[in-house]
C-alpha positions as CSV (number, residue, x, y, z in Angstrom):
1,M,116.1,89.6,75.0
2,S,112.7,89.5,74.0
3,S,110.1,92.0,76.3
4,E,108.4,88.6,77.0
5,K,111.6,87.7,79.4
6,A,111.6,91.4,81.0
7,L,107.8,90.9,82.2
8,P,107.4,89.3,85.8
9,K,105.8,85.8,85.7
10,I,102.2,86.0,86.7
11,I,101.9,83.6,89.8
12,T,99.2,81.6,89.3
13,E,99.3,78.8,92.1
14,D,97.5,79.6,95.6
15,P,100.1,81.4,97.4
16,G,99.3,79.4,100.5
17,E,98.6,81.4,103.9
18,L,99.3,85.2,104.1
19,N,99.6,87.2,106.8
20,I,98.2,90.8,105.5
21,G,98.2,94.1,107.5
22,I,95.8,96.8,106.2
23,D,95.3,100.4,107.5
24,L,92.1,101.7,108.1
25,D,91.7,105.3,106.4
26,G,92.5,106.2,102.9
27,V,92.7,102.0,102.5
28,V,89.3,100.9,103.7
29,A,87.6,103.6,105.0
30,N,87.3,107.0,103.5
31,I,87.5,109.5,106.0
32,S,88.2,112.7,103.5
33,S,84.9,114.2,103.1
34,E,84.0,114.0,106.9
35,V,87.3,115.7,107.6
36,R,86.4,118.5,105.1
37,K,83.2,118.8,106.6
38,M,84.8,119.2,109.9
39,V,87.7,121.6,109.0
40,L,84.9,123.8,107.3
41,E,82.3,123.9,110.4
42,G,85.4,124.1,113.1
43,L,88.0,126.4,111.4
44,G,85.8,128.2,108.5
45,I,88.1,126.6,105.9
46,D,86.9,125.3,102.8
47,A,89.3,122.1,102.6
48,S,88.5,121.3,99.4
49,L,88.8,124.8,97.7
50,A,91.1,126.0,100.2
51,G,88.5,129.1,100.8
52,N,88.1,131.9,103.2
53,R,88.7,131.5,107.3
54,K,86.0,132.6,109.3
55,N,87.4,131.9,112.5
56,S,91.0,130.9,114.0
57,R,90.6,128.0,116.6
58,G,93.7,126.1,114.7
59,P,96.0,123.9,116.2
60,Q,94.0,123.0,119.2
61,F,90.6,122.3,117.1
62,V,92.9,120.1,114.6
63,L,94.6,117.6,117.1
64,G,90.9,117.1,118.8
65,M,89.2,116.5,115.6
66,W,91.1,112.9,115.3
67,D,90.0,111.7,118.9
68,N,86.0,112.3,117.5
69,P,84.4,109.3,117.0
70,A,81.7,111.4,114.6
71,L,84.7,111.4,111.8
72,Y,85.0,107.6,111.7
73,E,81.8,106.7,112.1
74,A,80.6,108.9,109.0
75,A,83.4,107.7,107.0
76,E,82.3,106.1,104.0
77,Q,83.9,102.3,102.6
78,I,86.6,102.7,99.6
79,P,84.6,101.1,96.8
80,G,85.7,97.4,96.6
81,A,87.6,97.1,99.6
82,V,85.7,95.7,101.9
83,D,84.8,92.8,99.3
84,T,88.6,92.3,98.5
85,I,89.2,92.1,101.9
86,N,86.5,89.6,102.5
87,E,87.6,87.3,99.5
88,W,91.3,87.3,100.4
89,R,89.7,86.1,104.1
90,T,87.9,83.1,102.2
91,H,91.4,81.9,101.0
92,G,92.4,81.4,104.5
93,F,94.6,84.5,104.4
94,Q,95.2,86.1,108.1
95,I,94.4,89.7,107.9
96,W,95.0,91.9,110.4
97,F,93.7,96.0,111.0
98,I,96.6,98.2,112.0
99,T,95.6,101.6,112.8
100,A,96.8,104.8,114.5
101,R,93.3,105.8,115.9
102,T,93.1,105.6,119.6
103,K,91.3,103.0,121.4
104,N,90.2,105.2,124.5
105,S,88.8,108.1,122.1
106,V,87.5,106.3,118.8
107,G,88.1,102.0,119.3
108,E,84.2,101.9,120.0
109,A,83.4,103.9,116.9
110,T,86.3,102.0,114.8
111,L,85.0,98.6,115.7
112,N,81.2,99.1,115.1
113,W,82.2,101.0,112.0
114,L,83.9,97.8,110.9
115,E,81.0,95.5,112.4
116,R,78.2,97.9,109.7
117,N,80.5,97.7,107.0
118,G,80.8,93.8,106.7
119,L,84.1,93.4,108.5
120,G,82.9,92.3,112.3
121,W,85.0,89.2,112.2
122,A,87.6,91.4,113.0
123,K,86.1,92.7,116.0
124,K,85.3,89.3,117.2
125,E,88.6,87.8,116.3
126,K,90.4,90.6,118.0
127,R,92.4,91.2,114.9
128,V,92.7,95.6,115.2
129,L,95.6,96.6,116.4
130,F,95.1,100.1,118.3
131,P,98.4,102.0,119.7
132,Q,98.8,102.1,123.7
133,P,98.7,105.2,125.0
134,S,102.5,105.0,125.7
135,D,102.9,104.7,121.6
136,K,103.4,108.3,121.2
137,D,104.7,107.7,118.0
138,K,102.3,106.2,115.7
139,V,104.7,105.2,112.5
140,L,106.9,103.7,115.2
141,F,104.0,101.4,116.5
142,K,102.9,100.4,113.0
143,S,106.1,99.2,112.6
144,R,106.9,97.0,115.3
145,A,103.2,95.7,114.5
146,V,104.5,94.4,110.8
147,K,107.6,93.1,112.4
148,K,105.3,91.4,115.4
149,L,102.9,89.8,113.1
150,A,105.4,88.9,110.8
151,L,103.1,90.3,108.1
152,H,103.7,89.0,104.3
153,I,102.0,92.1,103.2
154,V,101.3,95.7,104.3
155,I,98.3,98.1,102.9
156,E,99.0,101.7,103.8
157,D,98.5,104.9,102.7
158,Y,101.5,106.4,104.5
159,A,105.0,105.5,103.3
160,N,106.7,106.5,106.5
161,I,105.3,103.7,108.0
162,L,107.2,101.2,105.5
163,R,110.2,103.5,105.5
164,T,110.5,103.2,109.1
165,Y,109.8,99.5,109.5
166,V,112.6,99.0,106.7
167,H,115.1,101.8,108.7
168,H,114.7,100.1,111.9
169,H,114.8,96.4,111.1
């Protein structure tokens, strides 16, 4: 058997309309530098270097940090992500952003970030899915969204989303 036959065939024809689900944090938006800054200011811990502790507000600070709009407003684009997503859209792919961010606390900051960063169509077309207050398990929320939208491709930086989807379906 030649090595040529062992390689997958490269698809060159248009695959047709695809439904694509995309996570925001770690995929399109890079919040890691802002997280490090907030942890340093809030806890006195240099998260990038595992530095020394100045204070100990601990779990309350960490849990509340995720509901702070400033964390998401300051996020930078992951290089190439926005251009790639917009390119897929020109091919007619149906794109959905599925986030664990809560709508009540950071929904507006999220939608504004999308608009400022060249993805305003997602806001206008209501292509951003936020968990409901009753969705205590964000992994299960995302897994259900994958099924409901009949997604062909999911781009997610947290593998448990897909493991949960496969396990429950």
